[in-house]
TILUMSE-151020 format. One record per residue: x, y, z of N, C-alpha, C in turn; residue in three letters. Coordinates in steps of 0.02 Angstrom, whole numbers, padded with zeros to 5 digits, always signed. Each point is the difference from the previous one (the first is absolute). Layout:
XYZXYZXYZAla/...
This chain:
+02596+09192+03386+00007-00049+00044-00081-00027+00005Met/-00052+00039-00026-00076-00018-00009+00008-00046-00052Leu/+00038-00005-00055+00001-00033-00054-00001-00080+00021Glu/+00040-00010+00055+00008-00073+00027-00079-00040+00038Asp/-00030+00047-00001-00084-00028+00019-00052+00007-00053Tyr/+00020+00018-00067-00028-00007-00050-00040-00058-00006Leu/+00037-00050-00008-00024-00066-00011-00065-00022+00064His/+00014+00019+00057-00041-00012+00052-00056+00030+00002Ile/+00008+00066-00038-00062+00035-00018-00053-00021-00037Leu/+00040-00023-00072-00035-00041-00061-00036-00051+00043Ile/+00043-00038+00039-00039-00085+00012-00075+00022+00042Phe/+00012+00064+00042-00067+00006+00052-00056+00046-00047Leu/+00028+00022-00053-00052+00036-00039-00040-00053-00042Val/+00045-00046-00020-00030-00076-00038-00029-00038+00037Val/+00020-00006+00080-00047-00044+00040-00067+00040+00015Ala/+00002+00064+00010-00060+00036+00012-00053-00021-00059Ile/+00022+00016-00053-00048-00010-00066-00020-00059-00001Leu/+00046-00045+00014-00024-00081-00007-00048-00019+00038Ile/-00003+00036+00063-00050-00010+00059-00055+00025-00005Gly/-00011+00069-00029-00059+00048+00001-00017-00008-00075Phe/+00028-00002-00047-00026-00006-00071-00058-00058-00009Ala/+00004-00053+00014-00055-00037-00018-00057+00009+00043Pro/+00019+00031+00065-00063+00015+00046-00041+00057-00033Arg/+00043+00054-00023-00040+00053-00019-00035-00017-00084Val/+00033-00042-00040-00022-00022-00063-00071-00050+00012Leu/+00000-00022+00059-00050-00045+00019-00063+00045+00021Gly/+00024+00056+00036-00060+00053+00018-00018+00024-00050Met/+00040+00018-00051-00036+00040-00064-00021-00029-00045Val/+00025-00061-00021-00031-00038-00063-00044-00050+00030Leu/-00009-00027+00058-00042-00073+00029-00066+00038+00020Gly/-00050-00044-00020-00071+00024+00014-00004+00003+00069Pro/-00054+00054+00021-00011+00012+00056-00102-00015+00017Arg/-00008-00052+00025-00059-00035+00005-00020-00005+00067Arg/+00004+00070+00044-00012-00023+00073-00070-00035+00013Pro/+00007-00053+00062-00054-00046+00004+00016-00004+00096Asp/-00067+00025+00029+00017-00017+00078+00030-00064+00018Pro/-00011-00059-00041+00029-00061+00025+00086-00010-00026Glu/+00013+00039-00036+00077+00005-00011+00030+00039+00027Lys/-00023+00055+00028+00025+00057+00064-00012-00009+00049Asp/-00024-00082+00026+00003+00008+00073+00060-00040+00003Ala/+00022+00009+00076+00050-00005+00021-00005-00089+00004Pro/+00065-00027-00005-00004-00082+00000+00081-00019+00034Tyr/-00017-00039+00045+00072-00010+00046-00012-00073+00010Glu/+00036-00041-00031+00011-00082+00018-00068-00031+00007Cys/-00053+00020-00043-00070-00043+00014-00036+00017+00043Gly/+00023+00050+00052-00045+00014+00059-00018+00065-00017Phe/-00061+00017+00040-00039+00050-00007+00059+00051+00038Glu/+00005+00058-00042+00049+00060+00028-00024+00043+00060Ala/-00053-00006+00020-00038+00055+00056-00011-00061+00066Phe/+00027-00053+00003-00031-00039+00056+00059+00025+00045Glu/-00009-00045+00080+00046+00007+00036+00074-00010-00013Ser/+00048+00041+00017+00064-00015+00014+00028-00063+00031Ala/-00051-00012+00048+00010-00051+00058-00014-00069-00043Arg/-00024+00001-00039-00033-00062-00030+00043-00069-00005Met/-00034-00047+00037+00048-00063+00022+00013-00048-00077Lys/+00049-00014+00001+00029-00037-00072+00010-00079+00037Phe/+00007-00045-00040+00003-00076+00017+00082-00014+00005Asp/+00027-00027+00041+00063-00004+00029+00034-00042-00071Val/-00038-00034-00039+00029-00036-00060+00013+00041-00049Arg/-00019+00066+00000+00024+00041-00057+00067+00028+00005Tyr/+00019+00028+00069+00070-00002+00029+00045-00052-00011Tyr/-00031-00040+00018+00046-00073-00003+00030-00022-00092Leu/-00062+00005-00036+00023-00014-00064+00040+00064-00035Val/-00003+00067+00037+00039+00047-00019+00061-00010+00020Ala/+00030-00023+00058+00050-00016+00026+00042-00064-00040Ile/-00037-00041-00014+00042-00049-00040-00007+00008-00066Leu/-00034+00054-00034+00019+00008-00058+00065+00055-00004Phe/+00015+00035+00044+00064+00057+00001+00054-00062+00021Ile/-00015-00060+00043+00054-00028+00015+00026-00048-00059Leu/-00055-00037-00054+00037-00023-00050+00004+00050-00059Phe/+00002+00060+00005+00010+00045-00043+00063+00017+00011Asp/+00038+00013+00056+00056+00010+00017+00050-00061-00001Leu/-00018-00052-00018+00038-00067-00010+00019+00010-00075Glu/-00052+00018-00037+00027+00011-00070+00040+00053-00017Ile/+00005+00052+00043+00043+00054+00009+00067-00019+00002Ala/+00011-00062+00041+00067-00013+00020+00022-00042-00051Phe/-00038-00044-00031+00010-00029-00040+00032+00017-00066Leu/-00024+00061-00028+00019+00030-00058+00080+00011-00007Phe/+00023+00032+00060+00079+00025-00003+00023-00063+00013Pro/-00023-00044+00043+00038-00055+00010+00015-00046-00076Trp/-00049-00006-00032+00013-00021-00064+00055+00028-00052Ala/-00011+00062+00000+00049+00030-00026+00081-00028-00002Val/+00019+00011+00066+00062-00003+00031-00004-00088+00028Val/-00027-00046-00038+00016-00061+00037+00062-00044-00023Leu/+00019+00020-00060+00058-00028-00034+00054+00022+00051Glu/+00013+00059+00041+00037+00034+00029+00010-00021+00076Glu/-00079-00026+00013+00011-00030+00080+00012-00056-00006Leu/-00007-00054-00038+00024-00061+00002-00053-00043+00043Gly/+00029-00041+00018-00025-00055+00044-00035+00023+00063Thr/+00036+00047+00034-00011+00023+00050-00072+00055+00010Ala/+00012+00029-00072-00065+00045-00005-00067-00053-00023Gly/+00007-00050-00018-00054-00052-00013-00026-00034+00071Leu/+00053-00007+00031-00020-00024+00058-00051+00038+00057Val/+00046+00072+00000-00053+00053+00044-00063+00017-00023Ala/-00012-00007-00064-00052+00026-00034-00048-00077+00006Met/+00006-00050-00005-00036-00064+00017-00012-00006+00076Ser/+00046+00028+00036-00038+00008+00081-00043+00040+00016Val/+00008+00068-00046-00042+00059+00006-00055-00018-00037Phe/-00012-00035-00052-00073-00020-00034-00020-00047+00041Leu/+00039-00060+00024-00025-00050+00051-00054+00017+00055Gly/+00035+00063+00042-00036+00022+00042-00069+00029-00023Val/+00010+00045-00060-00052+00024-00018-00068-00049-00018Leu/+00030-00063-00028-00056-00048-00032-00024-00036+00082Val/+00042+00005+00046-00021-00030+00060-00056+00042+00039Val/+00004+00066-00020-00038+00046+00019-00073-00006-00025Gly/+00014-00007-00070-00065-00002-00041-00029-00075+00022Phe/+00031-00037-00007-00045-00072+00018-00020+00008+00066Ile/+00020+00031+00045-00041+00011+00063-00056+00033+00009Tyr/-00008+00058-00043-00053+00045-00015-00050-00021-00038Glu/+00028-00060-00051-00051-00028-00043-00043-00052+00056Trp/+00039-00033+00045-00029-00043+00032-00043+00029+00056Arg/+00006+00057+00026-00036+00043+00047-00053+00031-00030Lys/-00013+00006-00063-00048+00024-00040-00010+00070-00018Gly/+00062+00026+00010-00001+00059-00009-00011+00041-00054Ala/+00011-00059-00063+00005+00026-00069-00071-00015-00018Leu/-00049-00029+00043-00072-00011-00024-00038+00068+00008Asp/-00047+00012-00041-00041+00046+00007-00069-00025-00008Trp/-00034+00012+00060-00077-00039+00008-00065+00059-00015Glu/
């Protein structure tokens, strides 16, 4: 009965080796030249030990939300493009409406200046 799980065990062992082997090889073979600047914590361009209640500009979040919105648009376009022939005209019209709504939102944000970083 355990012979049925041998392939899964081999898969897990290979996956662990692929995950850990490059890291171990890098630690063993790579040069180690510690430097205070290189060993210092770095968090997204901000000092790591400032207050956690530091204020951010709202435009930072707005650009992030817009990026996610248009990234999701692309995520919906790939599967639609794969099955476009099967969907026919109805699929083309549905995706055109979807893209039209997103384009209207994009133009609105552009006119409001949400994409301008001063």
